[in-house]
C-alpha positions as CSV (number, residue, x, y, z in Angstrom):
1,M,-12.1,-22.6,11.9
2,K,-13.0,-23.5,8.4
3,Q,-11.2,-26.7,7.2
4,S,-10.8,-25.2,3.7
5,T,-8.6,-22.2,4.7
6,K,-6.0,-21.7,2.1
7,I,-3.4,-19.0,2.9
8,A,-1.2,-17.2,0.3
9,I,2.0,-15.9,1.8
10,L,3.9,-13.0,0.3
11,G,7.3,-11.9,1.6
12,R,10.4,-10.1,0.5
13,E,12.9,-10.7,3.2
14,V,13.1,-12.0,6.8
15,R,16.1,-10.6,8.6
16,I,18.3,-13.0,10.7
17,G,16.9,-11.4,13.9
18,H,13.4,-12.3,12.9
19,L,13.9,-15.9,11.9
20,D,12.7,-17.3,15.3
21,Q,9.6,-15.2,15.3
22,F,8.8,-16.2,11.7
23,A,9.3,-19.9,12.6
24,L,7.0,-19.5,15.6
25,L,4.3,-18.0,13.3
26,L,4.6,-20.9,10.9
27,D,4.3,-23.4,13.7
28,V,1.1,-21.8,14.9
29,L,-0.4,-21.7,11.4
30,S,0.7,-25.3,10.7
31,S,-1.0,-26.5,13.9
32,R,-4.3,-25.1,12.6
33,K,-4.3,-27.4,9.6
34,V,-4.3,-24.7,6.9
35,S,-3.1,-25.0,3.3
36,F,-0.2,-22.8,2.2
37,V,0.5,-21.1,-1.1
38,W,4.0,-19.6,-1.1
39,Y,5.5,-16.7,-3.1
40,A,8.3,-18.7,-4.8
41,P,11.1,-16.1,-4.5
42,F,10.4,-15.8,-0.8
43,V,10.6,-19.6,-0.4
44,E,14.1,-19.7,-2.0
45,Q,15.4,-17.1,0.4
46,L,13.9,-18.9,3.5
47,L,15.3,-22.2,2.5
48,E,18.8,-20.6,2.0
49,K,18.5,-19.5,5.6
50,G,17.9,-23.0,6.8
51,L,14.1,-22.7,7.6
52,K,11.9,-25.8,7.2
53,L,8.7,-24.8,5.5
54,P,5.3,-26.5,5.4
55,H,4.6,-28.0,1.9
56,G,2.3,-26.0,-0.3
57,E,1.7,-24.6,-3.8
58,M,3.7,-21.8,-5.3
59,F,2.9,-18.5,-7.1
60,T,5.0,-15.8,-8.7
61,S,2.2,-13.6,-10.2
62,S,-1.5,-12.9,-9.9
63,E,-2.1,-15.3,-12.8
64,D,-0.9,-18.4,-10.9
65,L,-2.4,-17.5,-7.6
66,P,-4.9,-20.4,-7.0
67,E,-8.6,-19.6,-7.3
68,D,-9.4,-21.1,-3.9
69,V,-7.1,-18.9,-1.8
70,N,-9.3,-17.2,0.9
71,L,-6.7,-15.4,3.0
72,F,-3.6,-13.5,1.9
73,L,-0.8,-12.7,4.4
74,S,1.8,-10.1,3.7
75,L,4.9,-10.7,5.8
76,G,7.2,-7.7,6.2
77,G,6.6,-4.0,6.3
78,D,4.4,-1.5,4.5
79,G,6.3,-1.9,1.2
80,T,5.5,-5.6,1.1
81,F,1.9,-4.9,2.0
82,L,1.6,-2.5,-0.9
83,S,2.9,-5.1,-3.3
84,S,0.0,-7.4,-2.3
85,V,-2.3,-5.1,-4.4
86,T,-0.6,-6.4,-7.6
87,Y,-1.3,-10.1,-6.7
88,V,-4.8,-9.9,-5.2
89,R,-6.1,-7.5,-7.9
90,D,-9.9,-7.7,-8.2
91,R,-10.2,-11.1,-6.6
92,G,-11.7,-9.8,-3.3
93,I,-9.3,-11.9,-1.1
94,P,-8.9,-10.4,2.4
95,V,-5.4,-9.2,3.1
96,A,-3.6,-9.0,6.4
97,G,-0.2,-7.5,6.9
98,I,2.1,-9.1,9.5
99,N,4.8,-6.7,10.5
100,F,8.4,-7.9,10.3
101,G,9.5,-4.4,9.1
102,R,10.0,-1.1,10.9
103,L,7.0,1.3,11.1
104,G,4.4,-1.1,9.7
105,F,1.6,1.5,9.6
106,L,-0.5,-0.5,7.2
107,T,0.1,-3.9,8.8
108,T,-2.6,-5.7,10.8
109,A,-0.5,-7.4,13.5
110,K,3.1,-7.8,14.7
111,V,4.9,-11.0,15.5
112,G,6.7,-11.0,18.9
113,S,8.5,-13.6,21.0
114,E,5.2,-15.2,22.2
115,P,2.8,-17.3,20.1
116,P,0.6,-14.9,18.2
117,L,-2.9,-15.0,19.7
118,W,-4.4,-13.2,16.8
119,V,-3.9,-16.1,14.4
120,D,-7.3,-17.7,15.4
121,D,-9.0,-14.3,14.9
122,L,-7.7,-14.2,11.4
123,L,-8.6,-17.8,10.6
124,E,-12.1,-17.6,12.1
125,G,-13.0,-14.3,10.6
126,R,-13.0,-12.3,13.8
127,Y,-11.9,-9.1,12.2
128,S,-13.3,-6.0,10.4
129,L,-12.9,-6.2,6.6
130,E,-12.4,-2.6,5.4
131,Q,-13.0,-1.9,1.7
132,R,-10.2,0.5,0.9
133,D,-10.3,2.6,-2.3
134,L,-7.7,2.3,-5.0
135,L,-6.5,4.8,-7.6
136,K,-6.2,3.9,-11.3
137,I,-4.1,5.7,-13.9
138,Y,-4.7,5.9,-17.7
139,C,-1.7,7.0,-19.6
140,D,0.0,6.2,-23.0
141,S,3.3,5.9,-21.2
142,V,2.3,3.0,-18.9
143,P,4.6,0.1,-19.8
144,E,3.1,-3.1,-21.1
145,G,2.2,-5.4,-18.2
146,F,2.4,-2.6,-15.6
147,Y,-0.5,-2.8,-13.1
148,P,-2.1,0.6,-13.2
149,Y,-3.6,0.6,-9.6
150,A,-2.3,2.1,-6.4
151,M,-3.5,1.8,-2.8
152,N,-1.5,4.7,-1.2
153,E,-0.7,7.2,-3.9
154,I,0.2,8.1,-7.4
155,S,3.1,10.7,-7.5
156,I,4.7,12.6,-10.3
157,H,8.1,13.8,-9.4
158,R,10.9,15.7,-11.3
159,Q,13.9,13.7,-12.3
160,G,16.2,16.6,-13.3
161,P,17.1,19.9,-11.6
162,A,14.2,22.0,-13.1
163,M,10.8,22.1,-11.4
164,L,7.7,20.8,-13.2
165,S,4.7,22.6,-14.4
166,I,1.6,20.5,-13.9
167,S,-1.8,21.4,-15.2
168,I,-4.7,19.6,-13.4
169,K,-8.4,19.5,-14.3
170,I,-11.0,18.1,-11.9
171,D,-14.1,16.9,-13.7
172,G,-13.1,19.3,-16.5
173,R,-12.5,22.3,-14.2
174,L,-9.0,23.7,-14.4
175,L,-7.0,24.3,-11.2
176,P,-4.3,26.9,-10.9
177,L,-1.0,25.7,-12.5
178,Y,1.2,23.8,-10.1
179,R,4.9,24.8,-10.4
180,A,6.6,22.3,-8.0
181,D,9.0,19.4,-7.7
182,G,5.9,17.2,-8.3
183,I,2.4,16.3,-7.2
184,V,1.0,13.5,-5.0
185,I,-2.5,12.1,-5.6
186,A,-3.3,10.1,-2.5
187,T,-6.2,7.9,-1.2
188,P,-7.3,8.2,2.5
189,T,-5.2,5.1,3.1
190,G,-2.2,7.0,1.7
191,S,-2.9,10.1,3.7
192,T,-0.4,8.9,6.3
193,A,2.3,8.2,3.8
194,Y,4.0,10.4,1.2
195,S,1.1,12.9,1.2
196,L,1.6,13.5,5.0
197,S,5.3,14.2,4.4
198,V,4.5,17.0,1.9
199,G,1.9,18.6,4.2
200,G,-1.3,16.8,3.2
201,P,-4.0,16.1,5.8
202,I,-4.6,12.9,7.7
203,V,-7.9,11.5,6.5
204,M,-10.0,8.7,8.0
205,P,-9.7,5.6,5.8
206,D,-13.4,5.3,5.0
207,S,-13.7,8.9,3.8
208,P,-14.8,9.0,0.1
209,V,-12.1,11.5,-0.9
210,L,-8.7,11.9,-2.6
211,I,-5.9,14.3,-1.8
212,I,-4.0,16.5,-4.2
213,A,-0.8,17.6,-2.5
214,P,2.1,19.5,-4.3
215,I,5.7,18.6,-3.6
216,A,7.8,21.7,-2.7
217,P,5.6,24.2,-4.6
218,H,7.3,27.5,-5.6
219,N,4.3,29.5,-4.3
220,L,3.3,30.3,-0.8
221,N,-0.4,30.3,-1.8
222,V,-0.5,26.7,-3.0
223,R,-1.9,24.2,-0.5
224,P,-3.2,20.6,-0.6
225,L,-6.7,20.1,-1.9
226,V,-9.3,17.4,-0.9
227,A,-11.7,16.3,-3.7
228,P,-14.4,13.6,-4.0
229,I,-13.0,10.1,-4.7
230,T,-15.4,10.0,-7.7
231,S,-13.4,12.9,-9.4
232,I,-11.7,12.4,-12.7
233,L,-8.3,14.1,-12.7
234,E,-6.6,15.0,-16.0
235,L,-2.9,16.0,-15.6
236,T,-0.7,17.5,-18.2
237,L,3.0,17.7,-17.6
238,S,5.6,20.3,-18.7
239,S,9.3,19.7,-18.0
240,R,12.3,21.6,-19.4
241,D,14.7,18.7,-19.3
242,L,14.2,15.0,-18.3
243,P,11.0,13.1,-18.2
244,A,9.2,12.9,-14.8
245,I,8.9,9.8,-12.7
246,V,5.4,8.5,-12.1
247,T,5.4,6.3,-9.0
248,M,2.4,4.1,-8.0
249,D,3.0,3.0,-4.4
250,N,6.4,1.3,-5.0
251,R,6.4,0.9,-8.8
252,S,7.5,3.5,-11.4
253,F,7.5,4.5,-15.0
254,M,8.6,7.7,-17.0
255,L,6.3,10.4,-18.2
256,P,7.8,12.7,-20.9
257,S,7.1,16.5,-21.1
258,G,3.7,17.1,-22.7
259,G,2.5,13.7,-21.4
260,L,-1.1,13.3,-20.3
261,A,-2.4,11.2,-17.5
262,R,-6.0,10.5,-16.2
263,I,-6.5,9.4,-12.6
264,T,-9.7,7.9,-11.3
265,R,-11.1,5.8,-8.5
266,G,-10.4,2.1,-9.1
267,E,-13.4,0.0,-10.2
268,F,-13.0,-2.3,-7.2
269,P,-11.8,-1.9,-3.6
270,F,-9.0,-3.6,-1.7
271,G,-10.1,-5.9,1.2
272,Y,-8.0,-4.7,4.2
273,I,-8.2,-6.8,7.4
274,S,-8.3,-4.8,10.6
275,L,-8.3,-6.6,13.9
276,F,-10.7,-5.0,16.4
277,D,-8.0,-3.8,18.7
278,N,-6.0,-2.2,15.9
279,N,-8.1,0.7,14.7
280,F,-7.0,3.8,12.7
281,I,-7.0,6.2,15.6
282,K,-4.9,3.9,17.7
283,A,-2.5,3.4,14.8
284,I,-1.8,7.2,14.3
285,Q,-1.5,7.6,18.1
286,D,1.0,4.7,18.5
287,K,2.9,5.0,15.2
288,L,2.8,8.7,14.4
289,L,2.7,9.9,18.1
290,W,-0.5,11.9,17.3
291,G,-1.4,14.0,20.3
292,E,1.9,13.3,22.1
293,D,2.8,16.2,24.4
294,K,6.3,16.1,25.7
295,R,5.6,19.0,28.0
296,N,4.1,16.5,30.4
297,D,7.5,14.8,30.8
298,I,9.3,17.9,32.0
């Protein structure tokens, strides 16, 4: 293990039932002589619950995340993991998700009642570092200070009762008009999230593609479309009443009728840590029950 390992820890909430598991993880990490950089609001919550934490630096944004951080841990579920994108940004810091949530599809490992054996794998670099594509949005409606990158998907969804009309060009080529509740533009990483729920395909994470999946289209002939990740998408929105909601993973802003948005591949990837016994195929079998055949239980 490198003596200079400095770990940034991001969390939102640790439920009462997980406090013992969290304390166990901290004990194991502390015994490895690592340095800690804590997400400040998370620390306040943990101290209120009576946990004793190792001393360390604090961060609240990407700007005050120390330059010498070389490992980033997201403690929670998939929502917390997606938030790590806004802190790591283009720094190239490897990110591991430790599941204290529910499904935890994106997370690298799960904490149980026994000392986590995978800690040394993380600290000693015994893992696969996958370079996951991000999506970027260019839009006049993006609020100031809003981070315009997403790891799972960018979705545009109606806010009022009327459906949306969405015009999309791919590299200047116009697609048929989408009349639907909205549209999901997903990365391969996001193919098992919202895109899957609206009928999009499951895509291997290293595939150089993006997915365009309509949400409740009012047309039996409209289906999801897979396009190269290098595509430039130009979207024009038409809404009869309220502005639409643009959601980037777990952050949102409003797009008025007539608004334009351009979506491209991000200029840099996200460093996703995958332990060697936690591959994508195993994840969709274990967590999405892919291939499960209940007829064998009859």
